[in-house]
C-alpha positions as CSV (number, residue, x, y, z in Angstrom):
1,V,29.0,184.3,101.6
2,Q,32.5,184.7,100.3
3,L,35.8,183.1,101.4
4,Q,39.1,184.2,100.4
5,A,42.5,182.1,101.4
6,S,46.0,183.7,101.5
7,G,49.2,183.4,103.0
8,G,50.7,180.5,100.6
9,G,54.2,180.6,98.9
10,L,57.2,179.0,98.4
11,V,59.0,177.1,101.6
12,Q,61.7,174.8,102.0
13,P,61.1,171.5,103.9
14,G,60.9,171.9,107.7
15,G,59.6,175.5,107.0
16,S,56.5,177.3,108.2
17,L,53.7,179.1,106.6
18,R,50.3,180.4,108.4
19,L,47.3,180.6,105.9
20,S,44.2,182.8,106.3
21,C,40.9,182.3,105.5
22,A,38.8,185.6,105.5
23,G,34.9,185.5,105.4
24,S,32.5,187.9,104.5
25,G,28.6,187.8,104.4
26,F,28.6,185.5,107.3
27,T,29.4,185.1,110.9
28,L,32.5,182.8,110.6
29,G,32.8,181.7,114.2
30,A,29.2,180.6,114.2
31,N,30.1,177.8,111.6
32,L,31.8,174.6,111.1
33,M,35.0,175.6,109.1
34,S,37.2,173.5,107.5
35,W,40.7,173.5,105.6
36,W,41.1,171.5,102.5
37,R,44.1,170.7,100.1
38,Q,44.4,169.5,96.3
39,A,48.0,168.0,95.7
40,P,48.8,168.0,91.6
41,G,47.0,165.2,90.2
42,K,45.0,164.3,93.2
43,G,41.5,164.8,94.5
44,N,40.6,167.0,97.3
45,E,42.0,165.9,100.7
46,W,40.5,167.3,104.1
47,V,42.9,168.8,106.5
48,S,41.2,170.2,109.4
49,S,37.9,171.8,110.9
50,I,37.1,173.7,113.7
51,F,33.9,173.9,115.0
52,D,31.5,176.6,116.0
53,Y,32.1,175.9,119.8
54,G,35.8,175.6,119.5
55,R,36.6,172.0,119.1
56,T,39.2,170.9,116.3
57,T,40.1,167.9,114.1
58,Y,42.9,167.0,112.1
59,A,43.8,164.6,109.4
60,D,46.6,162.2,110.5
61,S,48.8,163.3,108.0
62,V,49.2,166.8,109.5
63,K,48.3,166.1,113.3
64,G,50.9,167.6,115.3
65,R,52.4,170.1,112.6
66,F,49.3,171.7,111.7
67,A,47.2,174.2,113.9
68,I,43.8,175.5,113.1
69,S,42.3,178.7,114.8
70,R,40.1,181.8,114.2
71,D,39.8,185.4,115.4
72,N,35.9,186.1,115.5
73,A,36.5,189.8,115.6
74,K,38.4,189.7,112.2
75,N,36.2,187.0,110.8
76,T,39.2,185.1,109.8
77,M,40.2,181.5,110.1
78,Y,44.2,180.6,110.1
79,L,46.1,177.4,109.4
80,Q,49.4,177.7,111.0
81,M,51.6,174.7,109.4
82,D,54.8,173.9,110.7
83,N,57.5,171.3,109.6
84,L,56.4,171.5,105.9
85,T,57.4,168.3,104.0
86,F,57.3,167.9,100.2
87,T,54.0,165.9,100.4
88,D,52.1,169.1,101.8
89,T,52.5,170.7,98.4
90,A,49.2,171.5,97.3
91,L,46.4,174.2,96.8
92,Y,45.0,175.0,100.0
93,F,41.3,176.1,100.2
94,C,38.7,176.9,103.0
95,T,35.1,175.9,103.2
96,K,32.0,176.8,105.4
97,D,30.5,173.7,106.0
98,S,27.4,174.7,108.2
99,G,24.0,175.2,105.8
100,G,25.8,173.6,102.8
101,R,29.3,173.7,101.8
102,K,30.9,176.8,100.2
103,R,34.1,177.0,99.2
104,G,36.5,179.8,98.6
105,R,39.4,180.4,96.0
106,G,42.5,178.5,97.3
107,T,46.3,179.5,98.0
108,Q,49.1,177.5,96.5
109,V,51.7,176.0,99.2
110,T,54.9,174.7,97.4
111,V,57.3,172.9,99.6
112,S,60.7,172.7,97.7
113,S,64.2,172.8,98.5
């Protein structure tokens, strides 16, 4: 099982980014998958999850601004992030949560003017 997040970068406040999480060694769409983030000097913060049957959930801090989705044909999960703020600056990483949590390498998102 491997997970690789990508798509991070430097963006101005109010901007958008789309993160990708490519899975290998398992069927991403058959699992509970999540996005997490870790801001500088802080612990891990859960951001969003997508269940195998399609239900999505969000942390209050990102609700209405972020959207989680997946493309089963590409075995890839996404996080569309809109209206980014300084407090969204963090290392973002994805996890496979079914059958024991597996974490992939993250991608850095920096919101700065």
